[in-house]
KEKOLDO-170484 format. One line per 8 residues: their letters; for each residue x, y, z of N, C-alpha, C. Coordinates in nm, 3 decimals. Atoms other than C-alpha are relative to their C-alpha. Layout:
A = X,Y,Z,X,Y,Z,X,Y,Z ~ ...
***
This chain:
XXXXXXXX = 0.102,0.085,-0.031,9.524,13.714,10.137,0.072,-0.153,0.029 ~ -0.031,0.152,-0.041,9.696,13.375,10.111,0.105,0.021,0.128 ~ -0.110,0.050,-0.070,10.025,13.440,10.360,-0.090,0.079,0.104 ~ 0.082,-0.093,-0.173,9.752,13.697,10.612,-0.058,-0.173,0.047 ~ 0.078,0.151,-0.112,9.531,13.380,10.674,0.059,-0.128,-0.013 ~ -0.102,0.112,-0.039,9.783,13.131,10.671,0.068,0.058,0.151 ~ -0.073,-0.012,-0.118,9.921,13.311,10.953,-0.078,0.030,0.091 ~ 0.144,0.012,-0.059,9.610,13.391,11.105,-0.090,-0.146,0.053
XXXXXXXX = 0.047,0.106,-0.081,9.501,13.052,11.145,0.107,-0.110,0.036 ~ -0.074,0.065,-0.107,9.814,12.932,11.243,-0.032,0.069,0.155 ~ 0.036,-0.070,-0.126,9.781,13.170,11.513,-0.114,-0.028,0.077 ~ 0.102,-0.053,-0.091,9.476,13.154,11.636,-0.017,-0.182,0.017 ~ 0.002,0.123,-0.068,9.511,12.728,11.653,0.132,-0.034,0.089 ~ -0.109,-0.009,-0.090,9.805,12.840,11.864,0.080,-0.085,-0.035 ~ -0.119,0.070,0.018,10.049,12.746,11.703,0.131,0.145,0.018 ~ -0.061,-0.126,-0.051,10.368,12.975,11.820,0.113,0.032,-0.150
XXXXXXXX = -0.109,-0.028,0.041,10.567,13.142,11.563,0.131,0.073,0.071 ~ -0.131,-0.039,-0.051,10.951,13.204,11.697,0.032,0.080,-0.085 ~ -0.119,-0.092,0.048,11.167,13.475,11.649,0.111,-0.010,0.040 ~ -0.133,0.026,-0.088,11.524,13.502,11.661,0.029,0.123,0.072 ~ -0.099,-0.134,-0.023,11.741,13.770,11.841,0.057,0.062,-0.089 ~ -0.049,-0.063,0.144,11.834,14.040,11.614,0.138,-0.002,0.063 ~ -0.140,0.000,-0.064,12.224,14.025,11.678,0.055,0.114,0.036 ~ -0.027,-0.155,-0.041,12.251,14.391,11.665,0.037,0.037,0.137
XXXXXXXX = 0.072,-0.125,-0.112,12.037,14.483,11.955,-0.009,-0.127,0.094 ~ 0.079,0.080,-0.131,11.995,14.137,12.146,-0.141,-0.056,0.043 ~ 0.172,0.006,-0.021,11.613,14.196,12.130,-0.059,-0.130,-0.102 ~ 0.063,0.060,0.088,11.383,13.960,12.019,-0.070,0.064,-0.109 ~ 0.075,-0.093,0.130,11.300,14.177,11.719,0.095,-0.049,-0.136 ~ -0.022,0.022,0.114,11.482,13.970,11.448,-0.096,-0.078,-0.078 ~ 0.094,0.076,0.090,11.332,13.734,11.204,-0.075,-0.127,0.046 ~ 0.094,0.094,-0.063,11.127,13.416,11.216,0.133,-0.117,0.021
XXXXXXXX = -0.055,0.122,-0.038,11.312,13.104,11.341,0.011,-0.066,-0.117 ~ 0.017,0.091,0.107,11.403,12.867,11.062,-0.104,-0.117,-0.021 ~ 0.102,0.087,0.004,11.195,12.623,11.157,-0.145,0.065,0.026 ~ 0.123,-0.050,-0.019,10.933,12.878,11.204,-0.065,0.048,-0.157 ~ -0.017,-0.018,0.084,10.988,12.989,10.857,-0.029,-0.120,-0.102 ~ 0.025,0.113,0.032,10.988,12.662,10.699,-0.155,-0.048,-0.008 ~ 0.104,0.028,-0.074,10.631,12.584,10.915,-0.102,0.070,-0.126 ~ 0.073,-0.059,0.070,10.510,12.877,10.699,-0.023,-0.010,-0.119
XXXXXXXX = -0.053,0.022,0.095,10.647,12.824,10.406,-0.102,-0.111,-0.056 ~ 0.105,0.134,0.041,10.466,12.458,10.413,-0.124,0.043,-0.050 ~ 0.118,-0.014,-0.040,10.139,12.582,10.502,-0.017,0.109,-0.124 ~ 0.028,-0.086,0.104,10.161,12.905,10.248,-0.039,-0.112,-0.137 ~ 0.055,0.120,0.146,10.206,12.617,9.956,-0.134,-0.059,-0.002 ~ 0.113,0.128,0.014,9.958,12.388,10.077,-0.126,0.059,0.001 ~ 0.117,-0.118,0.022,9.726,12.715,10.086,-0.018,0.031,-0.142 ~ -0.037,0.013,0.166,9.855,12.751,9.712,-0.087,-0.083,-0.091
XXXXXXXX = 0.013,0.171,0.034,9.766,12.408,9.630,-0.185,-0.024,-0.008 ~ 0.135,0.027,-0.064,9.418,12.434,9.793,-0.081,0.034,-0.134 ~ 0.104,-0.041,0.125,9.075,12.478,9.511,-0.102,0.076,0.103 ~ 0.106,-0.077,0.000,8.853,12.745,9.495,-0.082,0.020,-0.109 ~ 0.050,-0.052,0.122,8.593,12.847,9.284,0.008,0.071,-0.065 ~ -0.053,-0.109,0.130,8.659,13.037,8.972,-0.019,0.009,-0.116 ~ 0.089,0.006,0.138,8.475,13.085,8.652,-0.097,-0.128,-0.019 ~ 0.104,0.101,0.002,8.257,12.806,8.738,0.085,-0.123,0.005
XXXXXXXX = -0.099,0.094,-0.040,8.528,12.592,8.825,0.069,-0.028,0.117 ~ -0.079,-0.023,-0.102,8.721,12.450,9.093,0.125,-0.005,-0.063 ~ -0.155,0.051,0.027,9.088,12.522,9.051,0.091,0.016,0.080 ~ -0.125,-0.009,-0.096,9.427,12.547,9.235,-0.004,0.171,0.006 ~ 0.032,-0.134,0.008,9.468,12.863,9.383,0.130,0.136,-0.049 ~ -0.068,-0.061,0.086,9.778,12.947,9.252,-0.008,-0.024,-0.132 ~ 0.018,-0.050,0.188,9.657,12.916,8.871,-0.109,0.134,0.028 ~ 0.119,-0.111,0.044,9.385,13.138,8.949,0.065,0.158,0.054
XXXXXXXX = -0.076,-0.130,-0.034,9.630,13.436,9.092,0.114,-0.011,-0.127 ~ -0.049,0.040,0.158,9.829,13.310,8.765,-0.109,0.087,-0.130 ~ 0.101,-0.072,0.097,9.486,13.391,8.553,-0.025,0.139,0.017 ~ 0.049,-0.175,-0.015,9.414,13.708,8.744,0.148,0.122,-0.042 ~ -0.115,-0.089,0.024,9.769,13.860,8.683,-0.018,0.017,-0.145 ~ 0.063,-0.020,0.149,9.691,13.805,8.295,-0.086,0.134,-0.039 ~ 0.131,-0.077,-0.049,9.352,13.939,8.363,0.027,0.128,0.008 ~ -0.018,-0.123,-0.079,9.516,14.262,8.528,0.101,0.059,-0.143
XXXXXXXX = -0.068,-0.059,0.117,9.791,14.297,8.230,-0.066,0.006,-0.119 ~ 0.109,-0.030,0.163,9.553,14.288,7.916,-0.069,0.144,0.070 ~ 0.067,-0.106,-0.006,9.316,14.518,8.100,0.072,0.149,0.018 ~ -0.063,-0.078,-0.021,9.605,14.729,8.183,0.076,0.052,-0.167 ~ 0.004,-0.021,0.146,9.698,14.726,7.810,-0.057,0.106,-0.086 ~ 0.095,-0.080,0.075,9.401,14.861,7.701,-0.067,-0.149,-0.082 ~ 0.068,0.105,0.055,9.295,14.527,7.534,-0.168,-0.070,0.087 ~ 0.128,0.019,-0.041,9.012,14.458,7.798,-0.075,0.104,0.027
XXXXXXXX = 0.038,-0.143,-0.002,8.735,14.706,7.826,-0.048,-0.036,0.172 ~ 0.045,-0.004,-0.083,8.668,14.560,8.224,0.088,-0.099,0.086 ~ -0.060,0.152,-0.059,8.879,14.360,8.487,-0.080,-0.016,0.141 ~ 0.063,0.063,-0.138,8.686,14.142,8.776,0.079,-0.067,0.043 ~ -0.065,0.088,-0.114,8.875,14.086,9.069,-0.029,-0.155,0.054 ~ 0.065,0.121,-0.080,8.889,13.739,9.241,0.003,0.043,0.133 ~ 0.023,0.030,-0.174,8.753,13.750,9.602,0.000,-0.120,0.031 ~ -0.040,0.174,-0.018,8.857,13.417,9.745,-0.093,0.035,0.137
XX = 0.101,0.022,-0.056,8.661,13.297,10.043,0.151,0.021,0.146 ~ -0.081,-0.002,-0.077,8.843,13.385,10.364,-0.050,-0.100,0.103
***
């Protein structure tokens, strides 16, 4: 959700994510350039620092994801009766 939304947001704003040539084939099917990787990492971190409503308050998305991991673990250990997933805004 975080990475997908970030990539779609960049592409919808006309940001060009550039790809390096694959040295083994010489084609443009390699990995993202360092500049594109840095931009993407910065934007993903900004998204993770963004706030979303969760359990009656606003929390950073990274905090929500950590909390959800704990809820899943509790449920899988059989210590919780139900698991309510977090559904973020798109």
